C-alpha positions in Angstrom: 0.0 0.0 0.0 1.3 3.2 -1.1 1.2 5.8 1.6 -0.8 8.9 0.8 1.8 11.5 1.5 0.2 14.9 1.8 1.7 18.3 2.3 0.4 19.9 5.5 0.1 23.2 3.7 -2.1 21.6 1.0 -4.5 20.2 3.6 -4.9 23.5 5.2 -5.5 25.1 1.8 -8.1 22.4 1.0 -9.8 22.8 4.3 -10.0 26.5 4.0 -11.2 26.3 0.5 -13.8 23.7 1.3 -14.9 25.8 4.3 -15.3 28.8 2.0 -17.2 26.6 -0.5 -19.5 25.3 2.2 -20.0 28.8 3.5 -20.8 30.1 0.1 -23.1 27.0 -0.5 -24.9 27.6 2.8 -25.4 31.2 2.1 -26.9 30.7 -1.3 -29.1 28.0 0.1 -30.5 30.1 2.9 -33.8 31.9 2.1 -33.4 35.6 1.4 -34.6 37.9 4.2 -37.8 39.6 3.3 -37.3 43.2 2.3 -39.1 45.7 4.5 -40.6 48.4 2.4 -39.4 51.8 3.4 -42.0 54.3 4.5 -42.9 56.6 1.7 -41.7 60.1 2.4 -44.4 62.8 2.1 -44.4 64.7 -1.1 -42.2 67.7 -1.0 -44.1 70.9 -0.1 -43.7 73.4 -2.9 -41.6 76.3 -1.8 -43.5 79.5 -1.5 -41.3 82.5 -2.4 -40.9 84.9 0.5 -42.0 88.5 0.0 -39.0 90.6 -0.5 -38.4 92.8 2.5 -37.6 96.4 1.9 -34.0 97.3 2.1 -32.8 98.3 5.6 -32.6 102.1 6.0 -29.1 103.0 7.2 -28.7 104.9 10.4 -28.5 108.6 9.5 -26.2 110.7 11.7 -27.8 113.6 13.6 -25.7 116.1 11.8 -26.9 114.8 8.5 -30.5 115.0 9.6 -30.0 118.7 10.4 -28.6 119.3 6.9 -31.3 117.3 5.3 -33.9 119.6 6.8 -31.9 122.5 5.4 -31.8 120.9 1.9 -35.5 120.5 2.1 -35.9 124.3 2.8 -33.8 125.1 -0.2 -35.6 122.7 -2.4 -38.9 124.2 -1.4 -37.6 127.6 -2.5 -36.3 126.1 -5.7 -39.7 124.5 -6.5 -41.4 127.8 -6.0 -39.4 129.1 -8.9 -40.6 126.2 -11.0 -37.1 124.7 -11.3 -37.3 121.0 -12.1 -33.7 119.9 -11.9 -31.0 121.2 -9.6 -27.3 120.3 -9.7 -25.4 119.2 -6.6 -23.1 122.3 -6.8 -26.1 124.7 -6.8 -27.8 122.9 -4.0 -24.6 122.8 -1.9 -24.0 126.5 -2.4 -27.5 127.4 -1.5 -27.3 125.2 1.6 -23.9 126.5 2.7 -22.1 123.2 2.5 -19.6 121.6 0.3 -20.5 119.4 -2.7 -18.8 116.4 -1.2 -20.8 116.8 2.1 -24.0 117.1 0.2 -23.4 114.0 -1.9 -22.5 112.0 1.2 -25.6 113.2 3.0 -27.9 112.3 0.1 -26.2 108.9 -0.3 -28.2 107.8 2.9 -31.3 108.2 0.8 -30.3 105.8 -1.9 -29.4 106.4 -5.5 -30.9 109.8 -6.5 -29.1 112.1 -8.9 -28.0 111.5 -12.5 -24.3 112.3 -13.2 -24.0 115.3 -15.4 -27.7 116.2 -15.0 -28.5 116.7 -11.3 -31.3 116.0 -9.0 -35.0 115.9 -9.8 -36.4 118.5 -7.4 -39.8 116.9 -6.7 -38.3 113.4 -6.3 -35.5 114.6 -4.0 -38.0 116.5 -1.9 -40.3 113.5 -1.5 -37.3 111.3 -0.6 -36.1 113.7 2.1 -39.6 114.1 3.5 -39.9 110.3 3.7 -36.6 110.1 5.6 -37.6 112.8 8.0 -41.0 111.2 8.6 -42.9 114.2 7.1 -44.8 112.1 4.6 -47.5 111.3 7.1 -47.8 114.8 8.5 -47.8 116.0 12.1 -50.5 117.7 14.2 -49.0 120.3 16.6 -50.3 121.7 19.8 -48.8 125.0 21.2 -48.6 125.7 24.9 -48.1 129.4 25.8 -49.8 132.3 24.0 -47.5 135.1 25.1 -45.4 137.2 22.7 -43.4 134.3 21.4 -46.4 132.0 21.1 -48.4 134.6 19.3 -45.5 135.0 16.9 -45.3 131.3 16.3 -49.0 131.2 15.4 -48.3 133.5 12.4 -45.3 131.4 11.2 -46.3 130.0 7.8 -43.5 127.5 7.8 -45.6 125.1 9.9 -48.1 124.3 7.1 -45.4 124.4 4.3 -43.3 121.8 6.1 -46.1 119.3 6.9 -47.0 120.5 10.4 -50.6 121.5 11.1 -51.4 123.6 14.2 -54.5 121.9 15.8 -54.5 123.1 19.4 -53.6 126.2 21.6 -53.3 126.1 25.3 -52.6 128.6 28.1 -53.3 129.3 31.7 -54.0 133.1 31.7 -57.7 133.8 32.3 -57.7 136.7 29.8 -56.4 134.3 27.1 -58.2 131.1 27.7 -61.5 131.0 25.8 -60.4 133.5 23.1 -60.5 132.6 19.4 -57.3 132.8 17.3 -57.1 132.5 13.5 -54.4 130.2 12.3 -53.3 129.1 8.8 -52.1 130.7 5.6 -53.6 132.5 2.7 -52.6 129.6 0.5 -54.1 126.8 2.6 -56.9 128.9 4.2 -57.5 130.1 7.7 -59.4 128.5 10.5 -60.3 129.6 14.1 -59.0 127.8 17.1 -60.3 128.4 20.7 -57.6 128.6 23.3 -58.0 125.9 26.0 -56.7 125.7 29.5 -53.5 123.8 29.9 -55.2 121.5 32.4 -57.3 120.1 29.6 -54.3 119.1 27.5 -54.4 115.4 28.4 -58.0 114.9 27.3 -57.7 117.2 24.3 -54.5 115.7 22.9 -56.1 112.3 22.1 -59.1 114.2 20.6 -56.9 116.3 18.4 -54.6 113.5 17.4 -51.6 115.6 18.4 -48.1 114.2 17.7 -45.9 117.2 18.4 -45.9 119.7 21.3 -44.4 123.2 21.2 -43.6 125.0 24.5 -43.5 128.8 24.3 -44.1 129.5 28.0 -41.8 131.5 30.3 -39.0 129.5 31.9 -40.8 129.1 35.2 -43.7 127.3 33.5 -41.7 125.3 31.0 -41.2 122.2 33.1 -44.9 122.0 34.0 -45.9 122.5 30.3 -43.5 119.7 29.3 -44.9 117.4 32.0 -48.4 118.0 30.7 -47.4 117.2 27.2 -45.7 113.9 28.3 -48.8 113.0 30.4 -50.9 113.6 27.3 -48.8 111.0 25.4 -46.9 113.4 23.3 -43.2 112.3 23.1 -42.0 114.8 20.5 -41.5 118.2 22.1 -39.9 121.5 20.9 -39.1 123.9 23.7 -38.1 127.6 23.4 -37.3 127.9 27.2 -33.8 128.6 28.2 -33.9 125.9 30.9 -33.4 122.2 30.1 -36.6 120.4 31.1 -36.4 116.9 32.6 -38.1 114.2 30.4 -38.4 110.4 30.4 -36.0 108.5 28.2 -38.6 107.8 25.5 -39.3 111.5 24.9 -37.5 113.3 22.1 -37.1 117.0 23.1 -35.4 119.7 21.1 -34.6 122.9 22.8 -34.2 126.2 21.0 -32.4 128.9 23.0 -32.0 132.1 21.0 -29.3 133.4 23.4 -27.2 130.2 22.8 -27.6 130.7 19.0 -26.4 134.3 19.4 -23.4 133.1 21.4 -22.5 130.6 18.8 -22.7 133.3 16.2 -20.5 135.5 18.3 -17.9 132.7 18.6 -17.9 132.2 14.8 -17.4 136.0 14.3 -14.6 136.2 16.8 -12.6 133.3 15.2 -13.1 134.0 11.6 -10.1 135.1 9.5 -9.3 138.7 10.0 -10.0 140.7 6.9 -7.6 143.4 5.8 -8.8 146.9 6.7 -7.5 150.3 5.7 -5.0 151.7 8.2 -6.0 155.1 9.5 -3.9 157.2 11.7 -5.8 158.1 14.9 -4.7 160.1 17.9 -6.5 159.8 21.2 -4.1 162.0 23.2 -5.7 165.4 23.9 -2.4 167.1 24.3 -1.2 166.0 20.9 -4.4 167.2 19.3 -4.1 170.6 20.9 -0.4 171.0 19.8 -1.2 170.0 16.2 -1.7 173.1 14.0 -5.1 172.9 12.4 -5.7 174.6 9.1 -9.3 176.0 9.3 -9.8 175.1 5.6 -8.5 171.6 6.1 -9.1 169.2 8.9 -6.4 166.5 9.0 -7.5 162.9 9.0 -7.6 161.5 12.5 -7.6 164.9 14.2 -10.6 165.0 16.5 -11.6 167.5 19.2 -12.7 166.3 22.6 -16.3 166.9 21.7 -16.0 164.5 18.7 -15.2 161.6 21.0 
């Protein structure tokens, strides 16, 4: 008998191969696992286009707001002359600012002018009025019918700039109850009855007031401002020289004529000195007496004591 001589390595190879074959055979023989159907995903909801939000208005610096109001004043005068288009240079000169400053200020309003042509006056006015919140108009109540208050009633700029005077208030017995005519010849006149300041809270809602003007003496300014705040008016213009105390949500502008004159004095004192003709003057009385004076000719700068 011939011995069956096998290589150990071959046995291992056969075993491994047979094992693989058996594993493959068993796998093919095993029944396939039933497939679990996947849950159907709901149909995709059609995307609804979102409404385009208006572009965010950039924050406008306070100095620019002040100049925008001045540009609006100039544009109103230009429109009265039936001018349809104004250049940036002309508008800047009329407003007292540089062309670069004007173009930077107007850039906050979005694209406006046409290079080489200028600005459409009506369109620019409307855009500035929109930026300043004048498009919806304001209803003004005036507290204080003294000399200053009476002068403000006759100011035609209220109606021209979108402000309608709707209520007058005072505390003087000889003023309360009187009738005052307000308005302009263009827009027409109407009569307003002066009410007592204590009725301001109830009258403000009735009148739909949005702005209050204080033209009282300084001693009554704080109480007038308090009455306006209690009436729900949070935009106040005060002509008192004191600085009234207001809550944080109230916007108060104070116009002090003395301060404006002081600022004007400062500007005049620090402006460049203009050359002036040099004239010889003598303020020494002894010198004037010792100088021979020709009766037919009075020397320049020679003054007698009575001339001083």
